[in-house]
Backbone as a ProteinNet text record, in pm:
[ID]
protein_1_A
[PRIMARY]
XXXXXXXXXXXXXXXXXXXXXXXXXXXXXXXXXXXXXXXXXXXXXXXXXXXXXXXXXXXXXXXXXXXXXXXXXXXXXXXXXXXXXXXXXXXXXXXXXXXXXXXXXXXXXXXXXXXXXXXXXXXXXXXXXXXXXXXXXXXXXXXXXXXXXXXXXXXXXXXXXXXXXXXXXXXXXXXXXXXXXXXXXXXXXXXXXXXXXXXXXXXXXXXXXXXXXXXXXXXXXXXXXXXXXXXXXXXXXXXXXXXXXXXXX
[TERTIARY]
83.2	0	87.4	38.9	110.5	93.9	203.8	198.5	263	201.5	250.2	287.7	410.9	458.7	416.5	325.3	280.8	303.1	401.1	428.5	445.8	535.3	570.7	459.9	366.2	256.5	251.3	250.3	253.5	111	49.4	-92	-106.6	-197.1	-222.6	-308.1	-265.2	-335.8	-445.1	-553.9	-662.9	-796.5	-885.5	-1022.9	-1102.5	-1224.8	-1311.9	-1332.9	-1362.1	-1388.8	-1266	-1150.4	-1026.6	-1002	-1030	-1013.6	-1108	-1233.6	-1332.3	-1291.7	-1238.5	-1195.4	-1082.4	-986.1	-873.9	-923.2	-1013.7	-1067.1	-1140.5	-1224.2	-1301.1	-1208.4	-1105.1	-1010.2	-935.6	-901.1	-828.7	-914.1	-1039.7	-1128.4	-1151.7	-1176.1	-1205.3	-1084.2	-963	-841.5	-804.4	-877	-851.7	-734.1	-683.8	-572.2	-624.8	-531.9	-572.7	-525.6	-610.1	-576.2	-599.8	-493.1	-500.8	-513.2	-626.6	-658.3	-659.8	-611.8	-611.9	-654.4	-728.5	-753.9	-684.1	-639.6	-573.9	-642.3	-651.5	-700.8	-594.9	-625.3	-527.9	-481.2	-576.5	-542.4	-450.6	-476	-393.9	-253.1	-242.2	-110.2	-30.4	-96.6	-29.5	19.5	-66.1	-31.8	87.3	93.7	201.8	337.5	341.3	471.1	552.2	484.5	554	526.4	413.5	377.5	432.6	550.2	617.6	549.9	484.9	411	292.9	221.1	110.7	161.6	274.2	330.4	360	416.5	446	317.7	219.1	92.3	22.1	33.3	-29	51.1	180.3	259.9	290	279.8	303.3	173.6	63.6	-60.4	-50.1	-145.5	-136.9	-189.4	-286.3	-348.9	-391	-355.1	-386.6	-463.1	-582.3	-661.5	-662.4	-679.2	-695.5	-842.1	-871	-1009	-1052	-961.2	-996.4	-973.1	-1064.7	-1049	-925	-889.7	-770	-644.3	-641.3	-525.5	-515.2	-629.5	-631.2	-581.1	-628.8	-582.8	-432.4	-386.1	-243.4	-159.7	-209.9	-136.1	-116.7	-215.8	-206.3	-110.9	-118.6	-28.2	117.4	141.2	276.9	321.2	238.4	275.3	267.9	188.8	170.8	21.3	-52.8	-199.3	-258.1	-346	-423.3	-549.7	-597.5	-714.4	-839.1	-864.6	-985.8	-982.1	-1073	-1092.8	-1168	-1123.4	-1194.6	-1232.8	-1349.3	-1392.1	-1414.8	-1364.1	-1375.1	-1518	-1607.2	-1746.5	-1812.2	-1778.3	-1834.3	-1780.7	-1653.3	-1595	-1661.4	-1681.6	-1747.6	-1887.7	-1965.4	-2102.2	-2101.1	-2008.4	-1997.8	-1958.7	-1870.6	-1824	-1929.8	-2013.2	-2122.4	-2223.6	-2245.3	-2331.2	-2267.5	-2133.5	-2060.8	-2075.1	-2065.9	-2081.9	-2218.3	-2319.2	-2454.5	-2459.8	-2400	-2404.1	-2323.1	-2210.5	-2118.1	-2130.4	-2228.2	-2246.8	-2125.5	-2063.1	-1955.5	-2014.1	-1936.1	-1979.6	-1892.1	-1954.4	-1889	-1891	-1778	-1771	-1759.9	-1845.6	-1847	-1789.6	-1679.6	-1609.5	-1587.1	-1647.1	-1622.4	-1747.5	-1727.8	-1834.5	-1898.3	-2001.4	-2073.9	-2164.7	-2203.8	-2283.6	-2412.9	-2484.1	-2609.9	-2588.4	-2476.8	-2447.1	-2415.5	-2326.4	-2289.8	-2409	-2492.6	-2614.3	-2708.3	-2718.1	-2802.4	-2752.3	-2620.4	-2560	-2591.9	-2575.2	-2603.5	-2750.7	-2836.8	-2981	-3016.6	-2955.8	-2986.6	-2943.4	-2822	-2773.4	-2842.8	-2881.8	-2958.9	-3092.6	-3153.6	-3282.4	-3266.8	-3162.5	-3141.3	-3103.7	-3023.1	-2977.5	-3031.1	-2955.6	-2995.6	-2906.5	-2958.2	-2875.5	-2764.2	-2772.6	-2670	-2533.6	-2529.4	-2399	-2329.5	-2398.1	-2341.6	-2264.7	-2132.3	-2050.6	-2046.7	-2061.5	-2059	-2034.7	-2038	-2012.1	-1964.9	-1899	-1851.2	-1831.1	-1859.6	-1835.4	-1685.2	-1649.1	-1508.4	-1440.2	-1494	-1437.1	-1370.3	-1239.3	-1164.5	-1031.4	-967.9	-835.2	-729.8	-611.1	-502.6	-477.4	-485.7	-455.9	-569.2	-679.1	-788.8	-780	-685.1	-678.6	-667.4	-576.1	-552.6	-676.7	-747.7	-869	-978.3	-987.2	-1084.9	-1050.6	-922	-877.9	-908.4	-886.3	-916.7	-1066.6	-1147.4	-1293.3	-1336.4	-1278.5	-1311.9	-1265.3	-1143.6	-1087.5	-1170.5	-1227.4	-1305.3	-1452.3	-1489.7	-1630.6	-1672.1	-1572.3	-1602.4	-1616.6	-1576.9	-1591	-1487.6	-1532.6	-1439.8	-1398.3	-1481.1	-1452.9	-1463.4	-1374	-1377.1	-1370.1	-1466.4	-1465.5	-1448.8	-1346.9	-1313.6	-1342.1	-1445.2	-1488.5	-1439.7	-1310.6	-1245.2	-1157	-1133.8	-1053.8	-907	-837.2	-693.1	-615	-499.8	-432.9	-468.8	-567	-597.9	-636.3	-722.1	-767.8	-655	-571.7	-460.8	-362.9	-331.8	-236.7	-296	-425.9	-491.2	-480.9	-512.7	-509.2	-366.7	-271.9	-132.2	-78.3	-104.4	-50.1	-113.9	-236.9	-310.5	-342.7	-279.5	-317.3	-280	-178.8	-146.4	-255.4	-305.1	-415.8	-539.9	-555.4	-672.6	-651.3	-552.5	-513.4	-629.1	-721.9	-834.4	-938.8	-931	-1023.3	-960.4	-1025.3	-962.8	-945.4	-1034.3	-1026	-1044.6	-945.3	-953.4	-931.5	-1016.8	-1018.1	-1066.1	-1002.5	-1050.6	-1144.7	-1256.7	-1358.2	-1396	-1316.8	-1336.9	-1477.7	-1539.8	-1673.4	-1786.5	-1759.8	-1861.8	-1984.6	-1966.1	-2082.1	-2177.9	-2122.1	-2206.4	-2294.1	-2237.9	-2314.3	-2421	-2382.8	-2477.2	-2593.3	-2564.1	-2668.2	-2759.1	-2715.8	-2793.3	-2756.8	-2660.3	-2618.5	-2555.7	-2483.9	-2420.2	-2464.8	-2498.2	-2539.3	-2416.6	-2421.2	-2312.9	-2342.6	-2237.3	-2251.5	-2317.9	-2390	-2446.1	-2335.4	-2373.5	-2276.5	-2191.7	-2257	-2181.5	-2072.2	-2096.1	-1993.7	-1882.2	-1919.1	-1817.6	-1725.1	-1784.5	-1706.8	-1626.2	-1670.8	-1601	-1494.1	-1477.3	-1378.8	-1423.1	-1554.6	-1607.8	-1678.5	-1658.6	-1723.4	-1679.2	-1553.7	-1501.6	-1579.6	-1617.1	-1688.7	-1827.3	-1891.3	-2023.7	-2013	-1910.2	-1887.4	-1855.5	-1774.9	-1737.3	-1859.8	-1954.3	-2073.6	-2162.6	-2153.5	-2236	-2175.8	-2042.8	-1976.2	-1854.2	-1875	-1761.2	-1664.5	-1716.4	-1627.5	-1536.9	-1588	-1510.4	-1417.7	-1459.6	-1389.4	-1299.3	-1302.6	-1231.1	-1081.1	-1023.4	-878.2	-840.6	-919.9	-889.9	-893	-995.3	-1013.7	-942.7	-963.4	-905.1	-753	-705.6	-561.3	-499.1	-560.4	-506.5	-500.3	-607.2	-608.9	-505.4	-488.4	-387.7	-247.5	-220.8	-89.5	-67.8	-174.5	-164.2	-130.4	-198.8	-170.6	-24.9	22.6	162	259.3	229.7	315.6	320.9	204.3	197.4	275.9	259.1	331.3	482.2	523.8	667	723.8	646.5	690.3	698.4	601	601.3	721.2	749	862.5	993.6	1005.4	1127.3	1144.8	1032.1	1035.5	1079.3	1027.6	1063.3	1211.3	1265.4	1404.9	1501.8	1454.8	1541.9	1533.4	1435.2	1419.6	1509.4
-119.2	0	125.2	229.1	354.6	437.6	450.7	527.4	663.9	766.1	901.7	952.3	1002.6	1053	1198	1221.7	1357.5	1382.6	1465.4	1503.9	1381.5	1292.9	1172.4	1067.8	1075.5	978.3	917.7	783.7	714.6	674.2	759.9	744.3	671.9	573.2	499.3	584.2	596	678.5	594.7	578.4	491.6	563.9	527.9	575.7	489.5	529.9	449.7	311.2	305.2	176.3	86.6	144.4	65.1	10	90.7	46.2	-68.9	-54.9	-160.8	-290.7	-281.3	-400.4	-472	-394.6	-453.5	-522.8	-457.1	-516.9	-646.8	-643.8	-763.7	-879.4	-850.7	-954.7	-1011.3	-922.2	-965.7	-1060.8	-1026.5	-1111.2	-1244.2	-1241.5	-1366.7	-1458.9	-1401.9	-1483.3	-1534.6	-1486.5	-1532	-1463.5	-1353.9	-1281.1	-1167.6	-1091.6	-979.5	-847.6	-745.1	-610.1	-514.5	-447.5	-346.3	-211.3	-144.5	-21.4	98.2	213.2	337.6	451.9	547.9	672.5	786	886.3	1002.2	1130.8	1223.9	1358.2	1457.4	1586.4	1688.8	1675.5	1655.9	1646.7	1530.6	1416.7	1298.1	1315.7	1379.5	1403.8	1499.4	1599.7	1690.1	1611.3	1526.3	1451.8	1358.4	1294.7	1196.8	1259.7	1394.3	1460.3	1445.4	1447.2	1436.9	1305.8	1241.9	1115.1	1000.7	954.6	854.3	717.8	689.5	563.4	563.8	675.9	688.3	679.8	744.5	740.9	596.9	521	380.8	301.1	322.1	249	277.5	401.1	439.1	386.3	419.2	388	240.1	161.9	18.2	-59.9	12	-55.1	-93.4	-173.4	-224.1	-125.2	-44	47.5	174.7	289.5	419.6	503.6	547.7	636.9	777.9	874.9	1015.2	1039	1055.9	1076.9	1222.4	1315	1456.6	1522	1610.7	1685	1772.7	1821.9	1905.4	1828.8	1699	1616.7	1605.5	1590.9	1584.5	1716.3	1827.9	1958.3	1974.6	1932.5	1943.7	1861.6	1745	1659.5	1730.1	1806.6	1879.5	1998	2068.2	2181.6	2135.8	2016.6	1963.8	1886.2	1886.7	1821	1669.7	1617.2	1471.3	1440.6	1470.4	1464.8	1326.8	1321	1199.8	1201.2	1081.8	1071.3	1132.9	1098.1	1147.9	1119.2	1182.3	1154.8	1022.8	940.6	816.7	826.4	883.4	907	775.5	767.3	644.3	598.7	692.5	654	601	659.3	612	473.5	451.7	319.4	216.4	250.2	158.4	122	221.2	196.8	104.3	128.7	43.1	-99.3	-112.7	-245.7	-324	-255.5	-326	-377.9	-301.4	-349.1	-469.9	-467.9	-582.3	-704.4	-681.9	-791.9	-859.2	-778.1	-832.3	-917.2	-868.4	-940.2	-1068.5	-1067.1	-1179.6	-1270.3	-1239.5	-1318.2	-1313.2	-1195.2	-1174.4	-1125.9	-1144	-1097.5	-981.1	-889.7	-765.6	-751.6	-706.7	-675.3	-523.7	-465.6	-321.7	-294.6	-220.5	-195.5	-45.4	11.4	151.9	229.1	357.9	451.8	413.8	487	456.8	336	271.5	148.7	170.6	278.7	301.7	332.1	395.1	428.5	303.2	218.8	97.7	2.2	-3.1	-84.2	-31.2	100.2	162.2	130.1	132.1	98.8	-45.8	-136.2	-277.9	-297.8	-231.5	-241.9	-189.2	-76.5	-15.9	-106.5	-159.4	-244.6	-380.5	-429.1	-554.5	-536.7	-419	-388.6	-362.7	-288.2	-252.1	-373.6	-461.4	-579.5	-706.2	-755.2	-876.1	-889.5	-948.7	-971.5	-1072	-1139.8	-1238.5	-1174.2	-1043.6	-979.8	-942.6	-953.9	-911.1	-1025.5	-1006.6	-1105.2	-1072.9	-944.6	-902	-753	-701.7	-559.2	-537.5	-423.5	-385.9	-235.9	-172.3	-27.1	0.9	127.6	163.9	205.9	165.4	204.7	84.3	92.4	-20.9	28.6	-55.4	-25.1	-88.9	-33.5	-80.3	-229.9	-276.1	-417.3	-511.1	-454.8	-536.3	-557.7	-489.8	-491.3	-631.6	-711.9	-844.8	-932.3	-925.4	-1005.7	-959.2	-828.3	-774.9	-822	-814.8	-860.2	-1008.8	-1089.4	-1232.8	-1256.3	-1179.2	-1190	-1161.5	-1057.2	-1020.8	-1129.4	-1178.5	-1281.2	-1409.4	-1439.2	-1562.7	-1546.6	-1426.6	-1399.1	-1449.4	-1482	-1525.1	-1409.8	-1290	-1171.7	-1172.1	-1128	-1101.6	-954	-868.2	-724.6	-672.6	-579	-512.1	-361.3	-289.4	-143.4	-91.7	-7.4	43.1	192.6	229.9	370.3	429.6	456.3	515.2	627.9	727.7	842.2	805.2	890.7	872.3	924.5	866.8	758.1	619	611	482.3	375.1	409.8	306.7	258.6	352.1	312	222.1	258.8	179.8	45.4	42.5	-85	-181.9	-135.3	-223.4	-267.3	-175.9	-210	-310.1	-285	-370	-508.4	-519.7	-645.2	-714.1	-668.4	-727.3	-875.4	-919.9	-1063.4	-1143.6	-1091	-1158.3	-1160.2	-1053.7	-1038.2	-1099.6	-1185.4	-1237.7	-1302.4	-1364.3	-1431	-1332.1	-1207.9	-1104.5	-1044.1	-1061.4	-1027.1	-877.6	-796.1	-652.1	-579.9	-499.8	-424.3	-276.8	-191.8	-50.1	37	150.7	250.9	347.3	377.8	463.2	584.8	616	739.3	756.8	871	902.5	853.4	758.1	712.6	652.6	582.6	522.9	631.5	743.8	855.1	906.9	910.1	956.8	855.3	729.4	624.1	614.7	631.4	621.7	743.5	853.2	976.3	1070.5	1031.3	1117.3	1245.7	1233.3	1347.7	1349.6	1467.9	1479.8	1503.8	1444.8	1465.6	1586.1	1652.4	1771.6	1738.2	1836.1	1815.9	1785	1720.1	1678.1	1795.5	1911.3	2024.3	2070.4	2058.1	2096	1992.3	1864.2	1758.7	1781.5	1810.3	1828.8	1957.4	2054.3	2183.2	2186.1	2073.9	2069.4	2138.2	2155.1	2226.8	2135.4	2006	1912.3	1938	1977.2	2006.7	2121.7	2222.4	2338.9	2299.4	2209.1	2161	2081.3	1998.2	1918.8	2010.5	2112.1	2208.5	2282	2315.2	2390.1	2310.4	2177.2	2092.6	2075.8	2071	2053.2	2145.5	2278.1	2371.2	2356.1	2333	2322.7	2200.7	2094.4	1970.3	1971	2038.9	2026.7	2144.9	2254.9	2374.4	2350.6	2278.2	2257.5	2167.6	2061.1	1967	2035.7	2117.4	2173.6	2307.1	2402.7	2534.2	2532	2471.3	2462.6	2362.4	2245.3	2139.7	2179.9	2242.1	2283	2391.3	2482.9	2588.1	2528.4	2430.2	2363.7	2289	2227.2	2153.1	2247.4	2361.3	2460.3	2506.2	2527.2	2567.5	2462	2334.8	2225.4	2219.1	2236.8	2230.8	2346.3	2466.4	2583.5	2564.3	2514	2492.3	2387.2	2279.9	2174.4	2225.7	2307.6	2366.3	2459.4	2538	2630.9	2554.2	2447	2364.1	2298.7	2253.5	2188.3	2287.9	2409.9	2511.3	2548	2549.4	2586.4	2480.3	2354.7	2244.3	2221.4	2284.8	2267.7	2365.1
0	0	0	-65	-78	49.2	125.9	250.7	231.1	290.1	278.9	418	432	561.2	577.7	670.4	701.9	850.6	882.4	1021.2	1111.5	1070.7	1147.7	1153.9	1061.1	1055.9	916.4	909.4	779.7	740.3	660.3	626.6	492.9	489	365.6	272.3	148.7	49.9	-16.4	56.3	12.8	17	-73.7	-69.3	28.3	55.1	140.7	80.7	-49.7	-112.9	-112.3	-134.9	-131	9.1	108.6	247.6	278.9	240	263.7	194.7	74.7	0.4	73.7	125.3	199.4	325.8	398.3	522.1	490.9	388.1	352.3	313.7	236.4	195.5	316	409.9	529.9	612.9	634.4	714.9	646.4	515.5	443.6	439.6	451.1	450.3	589	692.4	828.4	896.1	835.7	895.2	983.3	1042.5	1127.1	1068.1	1078.5	1035.1	1151	1193.4	1299.5	1231.2	1248.9	1177.8	1272.2	1221.9	1299	1206.3	1261.3	1188.9	1262.4	1185.6	1246.6	1201.9	1295.3	1265.2	1310.7	1299.4	1334.5	1479.8	1571.2	1712.5	1744.8	1681.5	1709	1653.1	1536.2	1478.6	1566.6	1622.7	1716.7	1838.8	1891.7	2013.2	1993.2	1878	1860	1828.5	1815.1	1801.2	1930.2	2043.6	2172.4	2245.2	2215.8	2280.4	2195.6	2229.7	2147	2154.6	2266.8	2276.8	2180.4	2175	2081.1	1937.7	1909.8	1773.9	1732.2	1823.6	1794.1	1772.3	1859.1	1849.1	1716.6	1669.2	1542.2	1423.8	1419.3	1300.9	1282.5	1388.2	1374.8	1354.5	1333.1	1294.7	1147.2	1099.1	961.8	858.5	898.2	802.8	875.3	817.2	876.6	775	811.5	726.7	784.1	696	737.8	770.4	898.3	942.8	926.9	947.5	946.7	811.2	772	646.4	650.9	769.3	783.3	743.2	768.8	732.4	580.2	514.1	367.5	308.7	364	316.5	339.2	455.9	486.8	389.2	350.8	256.7	122.8	81.2	-45.8	-33.9	78.4	102.2	103.1	157.3	169.4	45.8	-57.4	-182.5	-179.3	-85	-74.3	-67.6	-173.7	-167.2	-141	-41	-13.1	-99.3	-134.5	-222.3	-160.9	-34.2	30.2	178.9	247.1	388.9	404.2	497.8	531.2	678.5	705.7	843.3	916.4	1038.9	1116.2	1136	1165.7	1190.8	1063.5	948.4	822.3	787.7	814.3	790.6	880.4	1008	1100.3	1052.7	1012	964.9	842.8	749.4	630.9	667.8	765.8	804.4	880.8	955.3	1023.3	921.4	816	706.8	639.2	623.5	568.2	659.3	789.8	885.6	869.4	848.2	826.7	700	592.3	464.4	467.8	540.9	539.5	663	749	872	964.6	972.9	1068.6	1200.3	1305.5	1437.6	1483.1	1558.4	1598.7	1751	1807.5	1950	1963.3	2048.6	2073.2	2211.7	2216.8	2342.9	2359.4	2464.7	2492.4	2528.8	2558.5	2595.2	2729.2	2769.9	2892.1	2869.3	2978.5	2968.3	2890.4	2920.9	2850.7	2702.9	2670.1	2530.6	2450.5	2500.5	2424.9	2414.6	2516.9	2509.1	2401.4	2391.4	2290	2149.5	2131.6	2001.8	1963.8	2058.9	2033.9	2000.4	2074	2048.7	1910.1	1872.4	1743.2	1627.9	1634.9	1525.9	1523.9	1640	1645.3	1576.8	1596.3	1533.7	1384.1	1347.8	1206.9	1123	1178.3	1105.3	1171.7	1268.4	1341.4	1462.9	1567.8	1687.3	1658.3	1543.6	1507.3	1483.9	1455.8	1432.7	1563.5	1674.3	1803.1	1869.5	1881.5	1953.3	2102.2	2134.2	2273.4	2282.5	2404.4	2425.2	2568.3	2587.5	2721.1	2722.8	2837	2845.9	2850.8	2838.9	2827.2	2954.9	3069.4	3198	3264.4	3281.3	3335.1	3390.3	3469.5	3522.5	3432.1	3435.5	3349.7	3366.3	3491.1	3514.2	3469.8	3419.5	3368	3216.7	3152.5	3006.7	2947.6	3001	2942.7	2951.5	3063.7	3078.2	2982.5	2962.5	2867.6	2726.5	2691.5	2559.2	2539.5	2643.9	2634.4	2614.5	2686.5	2672.3	2529	2472	2333.7	2237.6	2258.4	2170.4	2172.5	2288	2302.7	2262.3	2220.4	2187.8	2050	1967.6	1831.1	1734	1776.1	1690.6	1578.2	1460	1350.1	1348.2	1408.8	1412.6	1555.4	1588.7	1718.9	1696.6	1753.6	1750.3	1892	1912.4	2045.9	2052.7	2126.8	2137.7	2269.1	2274.6	2391.5	2341.4	2423.9	2380.7	2360.4	2285.9	2263.1	2383.8	2414.8	2342.9	2395.4	2485.5	2549.7	2449.2	2352.6	2258.8	2168.6	2121	2033.9	2108.3	2231.8	2309.9	2350.3	2380	2413	2295.9	2175.7	2058.8	2027	2036.7	2008.2	2110.9	2238.3	2345	2348	2296.1	2309.9	2177.3	2068.6	1940.2	1928.6	2002.3	2000.9	2070.5	2182	2252.7	2164.3	2085.2	1998.4	1859.9	1845.3	1714.7	1638	1710	1643.8	1590.3	1634.6	1585.8	1460.8	1346.2	1218.4	1193.9	1250	1226.7	1358.6	1397.9	1523.2	1492.3	1550.1	1513.4	1628.8	1647.3	1741.2	1671.5	1735.4	1671.7	1756.2	1857.2	1934.2	1987	1953.3	2002.1	1913.7	1826.4	1730.2	1797.4	1909.7	1977.7	2026.1	2071.2	2117	2003.6	1882.2	1766.5	1727.4	1718.7	1679.1	1777.4	1905.7	2009.2	2011.9	1949.1	1949.4	2063.1	2145.2	2255.4	2202	2092.9	2026.6	1881.4	1830.5	1690.2	1602.7	1483.6	1389.3	1301.3	1258.8	1175.7	1042.9	984.1	850.2	748.8	638.5	538	487.2	467.4	411.4	506.7	637.9	735.3	738.3	722.3	715.8	597.4	481.5	358.8	359.5	439.9	447.3	556.1	624.7	732	858.5	874.9	990.9	1091.5	1076.6	1168.8	1312.5	1327.7	1461.1	1526.7	1447	1500.5	1549.7	1477.4	1516.8	1647.3	1655.5	1776.7	1894.7	1870.2	1973.7	2026.7	1937.5	1977.8	2071.8	2066.5	2152.9	2292.5	2301.1	2430.4	2439.4	2444.2	2440.6	2557.2	2678.1	2794.1	2785.1	2727.6	2717.2	2595.8	2489.2	2362.3	2325.3	2402.1	2358.7	2342.7	2437.4	2431.7	2314.8	2295.2	2187.5	2050.8	2029.4	1896.3	1876	1965.7	1945.2	1961.1	2069.2	2090.8	1994	1984.5	1897.7	1751.9	1701.5	1561.3	1532.8	1628.7	1611.6	1604.4	1689.4	1687.8	1556.6	1505.4	1379.5	1264.6	1259.1	1154.5	1162.5	1285.6	1304.7	1254.8	1280.8	1235.2	1082.8	1019.5	872.7	811.2	865.6	814.1	828.7	946	970	874.1	851.4	760	616.3	577.5	443.2	425	526.6	521.6	510.9	587.9	585.2	448.5	391.4	261.1	153.2	160.5	60.6	68.3	190.8	209.7	162.3	155.8	112.2	-37.7	-103	-248.6	-325.1
[MASK]
+++++++++++++++++++++++++++++++++++++++++++++++++++++++++++++++++++++++++++++++++++++++++++++++++++++++++++++++++++++++++++++++++++++++++++++++++++++++++++++++++++++++++++++++++++++++++++++++++++++++++++++++++++++++++++++++++++++++++++++++++++++++++

């Protein structure tokens, strides 16, 4: 796969359809694919968080979740094909699970939220796709037992809805335990959206790179640092990288 290095992150230059094809082939072959999505905030974080950088870059496939990352790739002369939003990929893969009789494990969010997600997908498709679920609140020393529980559930897919860097490090540290699970992926706040706890931005805002602003408007006290500070740092990193690139040409 064609990987593009953007600010110490090796992103796969794939469309949504290409990503889905790779995942489907991996599951049908009985192998495992460790998937990660990156946005502006995560790229900023992994500049200094070396454990997170390792957990991300040593995964099997990395998609650009944020529109800002796609724009940055073009500014830096390394254009990515398109944004592959984690929540959209998850929704497509759950539909694939229904068609192919795969089972899915949902791990993360609050208990009522993850239960709501399971109920919604059971109603939309069938309870046959549900391998199991668990909320996202646990102690560090419980990780291995949770991973074993998931591995023994018979799931072909695992979606982890926990904040960064916990979800990335959990998947990286436990991927050997999770070897029988063919596709493992962190999906951040996607369960909150699916459950209806949080509304997703309109399509035009998603395409305009303003999804962050819509999310910020719903929870400003919780999100101000992530978006306002994080986005400013990301812009600074891109400008500095562009300046360095111009000086070396």
